[in-house]
Structures are given as structure tokens and as C-alpha cells.
C-alpha positions in Angstrom: 24.2 12.9 1.0 21.6 11.4 -1.3 20.4 8.1 0.3 18.9 5.5 -1.9 15.1 5.2 -1.4 13.8 1.7 -0.8 12.2 -0.1 -3.7 8.4 -0.1 -3.5 8.4 -3.9 -3.8 10.8 -4.2 -0.8 8.5 -1.9 1.2 5.5 -4.0 0.2 7.1 -7.3 1.1 8.3 -5.9 4.4 4.8 -4.6 5.2 3.4 -8.0 4.5 6.0 -9.6 6.8 4.9 -7.2 9.5 1.2 -7.8 8.9 1.5 -11.6 9.1 3.9 -11.4 12.1 1.5 -9.2 14.0 -1.5 -11.3 13.0 0.2 -14.3 14.6 1.2 -12.1 17.6 4.8 -12.9 17.1 7.4 -10.4 18.3 10.2 -9.2 16.1 12.6 -10.8 18.6 10.9 -14.2 18.2 10.9 -14.0 14.4 14.5 -12.9 14.5 15.5 -15.8 16.8 13.8 -18.3 14.4 15.8 -16.8 11.5 19.1 -16.6 13.4 19.3 -12.8 13.0 18.8 -9.7 15.2 15.4 -8.0 15.7 17.0 -4.9 14.2 17.4 -6.8 10.9 13.7 -7.8 11.1 12.9 -4.1 11.6 14.9 -3.2 8.5 13.1 -5.9 6.4 9.7 -4.7 7.6 10.5 -1.1 6.7 11.8 -2.2 3.3 15.2 -0.5 4.0 16.9 -3.9 3.6 16.0 -6.3 0.8 15.0 -9.8 1.8 16.9 -12.5 -0.1 15.1 -15.4 -1.6 16.2 -18.1 0.9 15.5 -15.7 3.8 12.1 -15.0 2.5 11.4 -18.7 2.2 12.5 -19.1 5.9 10.2 -16.3 6.9 7.3 -17.8 5.0 7.9 -21.1 6.7 8.0 -19.5 10.2 4.9 -17.5 9.5 3.1 -20.4 7.9 2.3 -18.8 4.5 3.5 -19.4 1.0 6.1 -17.1 -0.4 3.5 -15.7 -2.8 1.7 -14.2 0.2 4.4 -11.5 0.5 3.7 -10.4 -3.1 -0.1 -10.3 -3.0 -1.4 -6.8 -4.1 2.2 -5.7 -4.8 2.6 -2.4 -6.6 3.0 -2.7 -10.3 4.5 0.6 -11.5 1.5 2.8 -10.7 1.5 6.3 -12.3 3.6 8.9 -10.7 2.7 12.5 -9.7 5.6 14.7 -8.7 7.8 11.6 -8.6 5.5 9.9 -6.0 3.2 6.9 -6.8 -0.5 7.7 -7.0 -2.3 5.7 -4.4 -5.6 4.3 -5.6 -8.4 4.1 -3.1 -8.1 0.3 -2.7 -4.3 0.6 -2.2 -5.0 3.2 0.6 -7.4 0.8 2.3 -4.9 -2.1 2.0 -2.2 0.1 3.4 -4.4 1.1 6.3 -5.4 -2.5 7.1 -1.8 -3.5 7.0 -0.9 -0.9 9.7 -1.0 -1.8 13.3 -3.8 0.6 14.0 -5.8 -0.7 11.0 -5.4 -4.3 12.1 -6.3 -3.6 15.7 -9.4 -1.5 14.7 -10.5 -4.2 12.2 -10.2 -7.0 14.8 -12.0 -5.0 17.5 -14.7 -3.9 15.0 -15.4 -7.5 14.0 -16.0 -8.4 17.6 -18.9 -5.9 17.8 -22.0 -8.2 17.3 -24.7 -5.5 17.2 -25.1 -4.1 13.6 -26.6 -0.8 14.9 -23.7 -0.3 17.2 -21.3 -0.9 14.3 -23.1 1.7 12.3 -22.8 4.1 15.2 -19.0 3.4 15.5 -18.6 4.2 11.8 -20.5 7.5 12.2 -18.3 8.3 15.2 -15.1 7.7 13.3 -16.4 9.8 10.4 -17.3 12.6 12.7 -13.7 12.6 14.0 -12.5 13.1 10.4 -12.7 16.3 8.3 -16.0 18.2 8.6 -16.2 18.5 4.8 -16.3 14.7 4.4 -18.9 14.4 7.2 -21.1 17.0 5.4 -20.7 15.2 2.1 -21.5 11.8 3.6 -24.6 13.2 5.2 -25.7 14.7 1.9 -25.1 11.4 0.2 -27.0 9.5 2.9 -30.0 12.0 2.6 -30.0 11.6 -1.2 -30.3 7.8 -0.9 -33.3 7.9 1.5 
């Protein structure tokens, strides 16, 4: 059975709904109650598996205190495909990470670190947990700029 894949715009709008909702620390249940729907429906919107209608999107924007245009910021615009999959540019990957729960939590926690040297050490720690090839390349780049 060939299931229809969600439209990239629907996925993007859903991820922006999730981003804003989590930024405001609003649960799916609370948002659903405000919209008069089930939290499962909110989950489907956030995954992009169900398309959000215009009037519902306006209601969501009102509840989340943003303009409707917020949900379309940085939306995909028909990026090139490789093997039928969109090619993700570096800034798109960064945006996608920052819109994830882990990315948002890490960003908020990192901003709370006041000491600049400690922030640099945290960046180095995270890099060291990544692939060894990248760490070696980053060290070589760092040595070259000194």
C-alpha cells in the first residue's frame, strides 16, 4: 500500500507550530483544548501528516500569539532533489536542528552560560562527541588560523 507522503510545506508549518508551542511551554493538550480538537490532531498537524486549514491556522496563530506568516518563515521552496529527496542546505539543517526539541533545549541552556570560555569548552566537548574526522578537521582549521 503506497501511502501519500506529507507535503514539505505541511511538514514545515507543523514544525513551526511545534516550535512556537514548545517555546511558550504549551502542551499539545492545552493547544488542542483552545482549538476544540484532540491532542492527537495537534500531533498530526505538527508532523505534517494532516494539513492545517486556513481558518485553523489563523486560530493557532492567535493562540500562539504570532502572525500566520510566522508558520511560513524559511519554508522550503522546491530545493533540488537527489534520489528523490530534497537536498538540505547547511542553514536548513541548522534551522531544522534548532526547531527540534533537543536543539531548542540546548540553545536555551547554552544561552544561560555567562562565561565565554566555558561556552567555548562546551562547543569543543560537543565537537569531540561527534565524528573523529570532523574533530581532526576542526583542529587543523583552528591551527591554521593561529
